[in-house]
N, C-alpha and C positions, 0 to 999 in steps of 0.2 A: 504494499499500499504506499503510495506516495505521501511523504510528509508535507503538510501544508506550508507554504512559504511564510517566513517571518516578515511581517510588515508593521512598522511602528510610525508614529507621527508626532509632531508638535503642532499646536493650533493657536498661535499667538493672535491677540486682538490688536489691530492697528489704531490704538487710541492715545498713544503717547510715545515717549522714548522707548527704544528696545530695552527691556528689563533684564537685569543680570540673572534673574530667576529663569528667564527663557533660555539663556545660555546653559544654565545648570541642568535643566530638564532635557534640553537638546542633546547635551553631551551623553547622558546616560541612555537616551533612546538610540543615538548613533552607535555608541559602543556595543549596546546589546544587539542591534541589527547586524553590525559587522562581525560580531563574535559568531553569529549563527548564519552568516551568509544571506542576510535579509535585506530589505529595502527601508530606507529612511525618507519620510515624506513630510513636506511642509504644507499645511493647509491654513488659509487665512480666515479667521472667524470674524467677519465684519458685519454681523447682523445687527449690532447696536449702532444704528445710523445716526443717532444723536451725538455720539462720541467719536465716530469714524473720522480718521484723518488720512487722506491719500498719501501725504508725505511720510507718514508713520509706517505705512506698509513697505515703502522702498527702504526706509531706514532699518527695518527689521531684517529684511533680506540681506542688506549690505553688512549689518552687524554680525549676523550669523556666518556670513561668508568670511568676514575678517577674522572671526573667532576660529576659523580653520576647519569648519564642517561643511561638507558638500551633501546636498540632498539628491535623491534619485528622481523624485517627482515633486512638482510644486507649481505655483502660479506663473512663474517665469519660464518654466521649461516643459510644462505639460506632463502628460502621462496617460496611461490607459484608463484611469478612473476620474479624469477631470470633469468639469472645471474644478480648480482648487481654491476658489473663493466662494464663500457661502452665499454671498449676495447674488451670485450667478447660478445658484442651485435652488431658488425659491420653489420652483414647480415640484421638486422632490418632496420637500417638507410639507407643502400644502396637500399633496397627494396622500402621503402617509399619515398625516394628521386626520384627514377625513376618513381614511381607511380604519383608524382606531375608533372614530365616532360610529362608523357603520357597524363595527363589530361589538359595540357596546363598551368599549374600554376607555372612551373619552366622551366628553359632552360640551355643548356650547354654553358659555357663561355670559350673562348679559349684565352683571353687576357693574355699576358705575364706580369711578375712582372715588367719588364722595362716600358711597356706601362702604367701600373697602377701607377708606381712611377712618370712618366712624367705627367700623368693626375693630380695627387695630387699636384705636383709642380706648374703646370699651375693654378690650382684652388687657391692655396695659393697666387701666384703672383697677381691674379686678385681679391683677397679678396672674393672668392666664397666659400660657405660651401663645405667641402669635401664630396665626394660620387662617386659611380660608374655612368658612363654616359650612361649605358644600351646599349653599343656598340653591344653586341652579342644578344640582346633581339629580334631583328628583323630577325635573321637568319632563313632561311627556315628549318623546322624540319628535312627534308630528308638530307639536306647538313650537318647539325649539326651532325646527327646520323652517316653519312658516315665518318666524320672526327673523331668521337669517335672510330668507328670500325677500323680505320687506326692506332689507338694508339696515336693520338694527345693529348698532355697534356690539361686537362681541369678541371674545377670545375662545380658544379651545383649551379645556383642562383635561388632564389625565385622571382617570379614576384609580386612586390608590386603594388597595384592598383595606377594609376596615378592621381586619384582624389578621393574626398570623405573624410570621417573621420572615424577613428577606435576608438572605446571607450571600456572601461571595467569598472566594479564596483569594487573598492578597499575596503577591509574590514575596513580600517581606514580612507582613504582619500575620499571615496565616488566616484562619477563618474569622470573618468579621460579620456580626449580626446586628440587625435593626428591627425593632418592633414596628409593624406597619401603622399602628395607632399614633406613632409619633411623627409620621410622614404626612406632608401636606398634599392636597390635590393640585399639583403643580400646573402652571400654565405651560402649554407646549407650543401654541401658536398665538402670537399677539394680534391685537386689533388691526395693525398695519399690514398683516399677512406675513410678517417675518417671524421665524421660529425663535424660541428661547434656546439657550445653550443646550439644555437637556435633550430636546428633540433633535436639534441639528447634529450634535456630536454622535448620538446613537445612529441616526440615519446615515450619516457620512461614514462613520467607522464601519458600518455594515457594508454599504455599497462600495467602499474603497478597500474592502477585505482586510481591515486592520486586525492583526492577530493578537497584539499586545498593546494595551493602553498603559503607558508609563507617564505619570503626571504627579503634581504636588499633593501633599496630604490634605490641603484645603478642600479637595474633591472627594474625600472619603465619605462624608455625609451625603453627597449627591449620588454616590455609586449605587445604593439600593434602588433609588428611583430609576436609574439607568438599567439596572438588572430587570426591574419590573417592566420597563418599556420593551426590552428585548423579549421577555416572556410573552407580552401582549402581541407583539409582531410575529412570534413564533421563530425567532432568530436565535442562533447560538451566540452568546456574548463572548467578547474577547477576554483574555487574561488581564487582570488588573494588578498594577503595582503602583503604590503611592510612596513617593520619596519625602523625606523630612523637609520642612521649610528651612530656608537659610535664616540664621538668627544673628542679631546684634550681640555684642559682648554681654549685654544685660539680659540675654535670652529672649528679648522681644522679637517679633517678626521683623525681618529686615524691611525698612521702608525709607523713602527718600527724605522723610523728616529727620531721620537720625543717621543715615548712611547713604553715600552715593549709590544709586541703584541702576543707573543707565550704563549699558555696555559701552556706549560712546565715551563716557567719562573715563573709563579705564584705558580705552584706546588713546584718548587725548592725553592722559597722564603718562603714557609711555610704557604701559604693561604689555609685554609680549603675549601674543595670542596663545602660544604653546604653554606659557606660564599660567595664564588664566585657566586653560583646560586642566593643567596639572593640579592647580590649586582647587578648582571646583570638584575634581575627582575625589579629593580627600574630604569633601563635605559629606561624610557618612560611609565612604568606602576606603579600603586600603588594599594594597597588593600583597600584604603579608609581611610580617616583620616590622622593622623600623624604617623601611625605605619610604622616602617622601618625594624624591625627585625621580620622575619617570615620564616616558613619552606616552602619547595616546595609543600608539601601536602596542606598547608593553601592557597598557591597561586592557586593551581588547584581548590580548593573548591570555591574561590572567583573570579576566572578568567572570564574576559569578555573584548572585544575590546573597549567597551565604556570607560573603565578606562585607556586606552592607550593615551598618550599625543604625539602630533606631534612636541613638542619642541625638539631641538637637545640634546640628553643625553650626559652629560659630564662624561667621564671616569676619576674620581678623585681618584688617587692612595692613597692620604692621607685619604680620606673617606673609601676606602677599608681596609686600615690598621686599622683604628679605628673600623670598623665593625668586623674585624678578632679578635681584642682585646676583644670585647664584648662577642664573642662566647667562646674565650679561658678562660675568667674569670669564665665561668660557668662549665668548665671542672674540674673533680676531680683530685687530685694529681696523682692517678693511671692512669687516662686517659692521663695526661701530659706525664708521663713516656712512655706509649705505643705510643703516637704520636711522641715523640722524637726518639724512636727506629725505628718507621716506616718511618719517613720522614727526619731525620737529621743524626743520627748515625746508618745508615743502614749497614748491613754486606757487601753488595755489594760496597757501597761507601767507607767504610773503607778499603776493600781489594784493592781498586784502589789507596788509599793514602799511604798505608804501603810501597810499593816498592819505592815511591818517597822520603820518609824521613828515611828509615831504616838505611842508612849509616850515618845519621846526628844526630840521637838520641841515647843518652847513658843511658837514664832513662825515664820511662813513663811520668814523670812530664814535660819533654821537648817536648812532642808530641804536646800539644796545641800551644805552641809558634811557632812551625814549620808548623802548618797546620791551624792556626786560620782563615786565609784569605779564606780557602776553605769552611768555615761555615758562614762567614760574608756575609752581603748583600752589599749595596753600601759602597765603601771605601772613606776615606778622604785623599787627597794627600797634602804632604808637599811641598810648593812652592820652598823650598831650594833643593828639590830632583827632582821634576818633573816640567820642563823637566830636563834631565840629563845635566851635565856640558858640555858646548860647543854646545848645541842644542837650537835653537830659539823656543820659545813657539808656535808661529804661524806655523812654519814648523812641529813641533810635532803634533799639532792639525790636520793639513792637512794629515799627514802620517796615523794617526789613522782612519780618515774618509775613505781615499782611500784604505787602507789595509783592512778595514772592508768590503768594497765592494767585494774585492777578496775572503775573507773568506766566505762571504755570498753565493758566487757562487760555493763553494765546493760541489761536489756530495757526498762526504763521509767525516765525521768529524774524521779523523784519525791523529795520530802524523805525519806520512809521508806527508799527504796532507797539513796539517797546516804548516809544516816546508818548504815544497816546495813553497807554496804560499808566505810566508814571504821572502824567499830567492829570488824568482823571482821578487817580488816587489822591493827589494833592487837593483837588476840588472837593472830593468826597469827605476827606478828613480835616479840611480847612488848615492844611499845612502849607507854609511858605515854600515855594518851589526851590528857592536858593538853599534852604535848610536840608530838604530831602535830597536834592541833586548833589549837594557837596558831600552829604553822608554817603550816598551811593558811589560817587566818584572815588572817595577814599577806600571804600570797601572793595571796589572793582580793581583799582590800580595801585592801592597802597599809599597814595599821596594826594595832595590837594591839586596837583597839576597833572593833566593827562590829555590825550587827544580828545576830540569831541565825544561826549559821554555816551550817547545812544549808539553811535557808530562803533564805539569801543565795546559796548555790551554785545552788540550784534556779532562782531568778529570774534570776541572771546567765546561765545557760544553758550547755549542754555546750561549745559552740564557744569562748566566751570563757574558760570555766574551763580548758579544755584548753590554750588559748594561754598563759594566765598561769602555769599549772603547769609547762609546758615551758620557758618563758623563765626562770622563777625557778630551775628545776633547772639549766639551763645556766649561770646566773649563779653559783650555789652551787658548781658544779664547778670554776670558775676561781679559787676562793679558796684 
């Protein structure tokens, strides 16, 4: 009997910067697939149209490619089971959602957002677990269909069994069980005709013949819902394995509020992709013994889930920098020159800097003094300068946190949008622009004099801007 092909996937959402967690999950999917001669697929989950960003999709693919992992099938290269963007697969989800309704495994729900909000409020007040009360579950099928045909706004919900236990075998955790009474009647098709993650992932994984779903542990609680969906469809579910989440040193879930989470930040910082792969491999797995430095090829050769630990992996930036240093020490002088040209003094980056300092520089020897902060990592701030004269440290700290939230929400990182966000924040909080802008100038450049502020922020990039604003805010809080 022919053994079924191993097929794994990652399914990132293009809603922001490519997350370091995506690289972590991608690495283990890739290694597992290559260990067993299988295929690694990228599928873009872009069904959340309110948060979708076209540029984010390109950034994700570029970041994973820089990370050093190649995929066998995906949105940019196609494959037998495409398309590989969920927004291009809507007909599949609508067909299978209606199939569940016709079989009695799902139903049309007409509850308004106001009713659902009121339900949640009442449950909170009575200290009850949140969840849908199945108000529309008992509607007669003919009545529900008539309301749909009249154009009444609705969603489709899955009927979760009201009793019993749903279980699955996890590749690391072993048998995991959930009582069905604690599961909600989940929405599988939204009012706009787009699927929720639950329906889309199950349908796509089945149609794309995904054999193993390897993802983060935040999806453990969703897996019984997915298992029930597979059962309702009459499909064989894939094997599930849930990896531990990356943690900050204080054991909290890694997040951009406490730690740089963008893959692009580490690229910008000068971390080698092979180092990042090595480092992330150690987030729960080890090759045996005390070995810490190893290649991805060595990992593939020795890989097994038996060597994966369930202890919370700590993303230690100091350890990552140490490891990067170990790799750099082994590079030849010529390789150093090549790496500096490819990663630091790139032609594209220099072309962005020249217009900002051209009028300030009279000789090439002045170039470094005027641009050093564009190449530096974390800056040190003089307490005599930051915050600027007349600005209270606590106020400046709050400004940076609040303004960063505005900048995070920008759909496009352009000079015009950055300037507009800063000016609007000043108006909203009734802050003098000269006070905020000087604070920001010092945070970004380390001094009171720099090239044009918003152009500087644009060239420095979102990842480094975010990092400096957060570090400066933390520094100001301590004063």
